[in-house]
N, C-alpha and C positions, 0 to 999 in steps of 0.2 A: 495572498499568503503562500509562501513557498514551503515545501517539505522535502526532506531527504529520507530515503529508506536505506538502512545499513544492515545487511545480512551477515551474520558472524558464524564462521564454522569451517574447519578444514574439509569436512565432508562435502560442502558445496563446491569447493575449489578443485577437488579431485574427481568430481562428477559422480560421486556415489549417491548423492541426493539431489533431486531436481528442486530448484528454488521456487516452489509454488507459493511460498509465503509472500514474496515480493510482489508477484502479480496480483494476488488477492488484496494485499494492502494498498497497492497503487490504485486499484479501482475504487476501493473504499474511500481513500483520501481524495481522489479526483471528484467523486460524487458528493463529497463534503465541501467542495469548492476550492481545494488546494491545488496549486501547481506543483506536481511532483517533478522536481528539477533534476533529481539524480537517484539512481539505485546503484549501490556498490556492494561488493562482497569482499570481506576481509578474513584473514585466517585467525585461528585461536592464538593470537599473539598480542600481548597487552600493548606493546608500543604501537603496533599497527592500528589497533582499535582506538587508542587515545588520539593518534594522529588524525584518523578519519572523523572522529567525534568533534575534534576541535575545528577541523575544516568545515564540517557541516554547521556547527554552532555559530561560526563566524559569518556564515552566508545565508542562513535560512532561519525561519521562525520555529519550525517543528521538525524534530528528528525522531524517527521511529527505528528502533533496533530490534532484531530478533536473534535469539540464540545465546548460548553461553551463560545460562542462569542455573545450571544443574549443580550436583554435588561433587563432581570430579575435579581433578587438578587443572584440567584445561578449560574449565568453565570460569572465565575471568572477565566477563563483561562488566559486572558490577564494580570490580576493582578498577577497571579502565574508566568507567563513567566517573567514579570518585576522583581519580587522578586528573581526568580531562577538565573537571570543574573545580579542582582544588578543594574538594570536600573530604571530610573524614568518613571512614566506614564505621557504621554503628550497628549494633544488634537491635533491631526494631522489635518492640514488644508485640505489635499487631502482626508483623510478619512471622515472628516466632510462634504466636498463637495459631496462625493459619497453617504453618508447617506442622506443628504439633498435632493439630486437629486432623490433618490428612493422614499422618502416620499412625495416630491412635486408632483411627477408623479401620486401619489395616492390621491392627495388633502388632505394630512395629515400633521399636524404641527410637528415641531421638539420639542420633550419633553425631559426632562432630561434623561429619560430612553433610548430614541433613541440616544441622543448625547453620552451616555455612550459607544456606539459601535464605536465611532470615537477616543477613547483613545487607544493608542498603546505604547509599550515600546519605549523609546527614541532611535532614530536611525533606527527604523524599516522601511522596504521597504513595502509600502502599495500596496495591489493588489485589483483591482476592482472585485466586485462580479456581474457578468452579469445576475444573476438569482434572487438574494435576496438583503436584506438590509445590512447585516453585512459585511464590508470589511475583507479580509484576509490580512496576512502580513508575512514577513520573517525577522527574526532577525539574523544577522551574528555576530560571535565573535570567535576569535582565529582560523580562517579558517574553522569554522564549521557553521552550520545553523540550526535554528528551523523554520519550516514551520507551520504556525498556520492557520487552515482551519475551517470553520463552520461544524456543525454536520449534517445539512440537506443534504442528499445524492446528490440531484440535484445541489445544490450550491457547495458542495465540489468538485464534478466531473467537473463542469464547470470551476471553478477557477483553478483546477489542470491542465486541458487540455489547457486553454487559457494563463496561466501565469507560473505555477510552473514547468510543464514538460520541457519547453525550458530552464528555469533557471537552473534546476538540470542538464540537459544534457550539458550545456555549462560550468558550474562551478564545478560540482562534479562527474558527471557520467564518469566511466572509458570507454575507447574506446574499446568496445567489440561488437561482432556480436553474436546475440542470436536467437535460434530457439527452438520451441517445437513441437514435433510430438506425435501423439497418435495412438493407435491401440486398437480395442475392439475385444475380443476373447470370443467365446461361447464354452462351453463344456470342459473346463480345469480348475480344482480346483486351487486356488492360491497356495496351498501348493505343488502341482505337478510341477508348473512352477517356484517355488521359487528358486530351485538350479540354473536354467538358469539366473534368474534375479540377484541372488547373484554373480554368476561368472562374468557376464557382468559388474556389478558394480565394482568388484575388478579390472577387466582388464581396465576399463575406469574410473580412479579416478576423472577425471574432468567433468564427466557426471552425472546428477541427473536422476536416473531411479527409477520409483515408480509404483507399481501395486495397483489398487483400486478395490477390489471385489464389484460387484454390485448385484449378485444373490446369491443363496444358495450354499455353498461350495460343497455340495455333489449332491443335487437333481437338481440344475439348475445353475451351475457356469457361471458367466459372469465377465470378467476382463477388466477393462479400464486401459491400461498401458500408462504412460507418459514418454517421453524421452526428457530431457531438456539439450541442448548442447550450450556451448559458445566457441567462438574462437576469439583470438586476431588478427588473420591474415585476415580472409575473411568470408563472409556469405556462400560462396561455401564450405569451409572447414567444417563449422558447419553443413551444410545440408548433406554433404557426410557422416560425422560421424554418424549423427542421422539416416540416411537411412540404413546404414550398420548394426546398432544395431537393428533397426526394422526388417530388413531381417533375422537376426539371431533369433529373437524372433518368427517370423512367421514360420521359418523352424522347430524350436523345438516344437512350439505349434501344428504344423501339425503332428509331430511324436507322440504327445500325444492325437491325435484325436480331436484337436480343430478346430473350424471354425472361419475364419476372418469375422466379421460382418461389420466392418467399420475401415478405417484408413485415416490419413491425417496429415496436418500441421495446427496448431492453430495460430502460430506467426512465 
C-alpha cells in the first residue's frame, strides 16, 4: 500500500515552522507497512490543495493531510477536500458537539468561526481531538481514504495514535513484520564503507540499508547506519535478517579500523 503526506500551510513554505509533522507521520506509516511515496508541502490556497489532493488520490491508497482545520479565513483544507472529492460540505452533529464541548469547558461561546470547524465533507468519519478544538476526519471513496488532521503537532499526534493508527492497521495496512536496527561506527569514512553497503543492498533487495555520515569524512568520520527489514512471515525472520546484515557491517568496519560506538534496535 502506498501513502502520501500533504502538509498544508504558508508558514511551512516561508520557513517559519519546521515540518516535524511529516517526519513523524512518515515513520508511523512506514512501521504500519505503508510505502510513503511522497511528502509535499502546499500553501493555504484552495486550488493548490485541491490539485495535490487529486494527484494523490489518483495514485495512492491513503493520503494524510495536516494543517488548515482552524477557524480563520485561510484555513481551507476541509473546503478543498470536499471540492477534490466532489462532496458537499455539511455541518456534522458529532463534530459540532465536540467543538462545543471544548469551548464550553473553557467558558467560551460558539461563534461562527468556531462552528466553521464542525463542517466536514459529506460522509466523513469524524474523529475526536483529545487535545484541541478542531475535530479531524477521514473520507473514504473508491476503497481509498483521505485522513485529515490538524497541523498543531500535539493534536495531530494524539488523534493519530488514538484513532487513525488502528483504523489504518485494520483497513489498509498490509500484514507485515517490520524492524529497524542501527549501528554507529567511528573511524571509517562513508566512502570507504560504501562498497560494503552497496553490495549488501544488492544482495538483499527487500532491505532498506542507509548510511548517514555524522562527522567529518576524513578528520573525524562517524557513521550512523540504519537497517530496515520487513517480513511477511514473522518478526523472527525480520530480526534474523537485520542482525545478519549488522554482523556483516561490523566485520567489515573492523577490517577498516572502525570502532563500534553503539548499536541496537529502534523498532
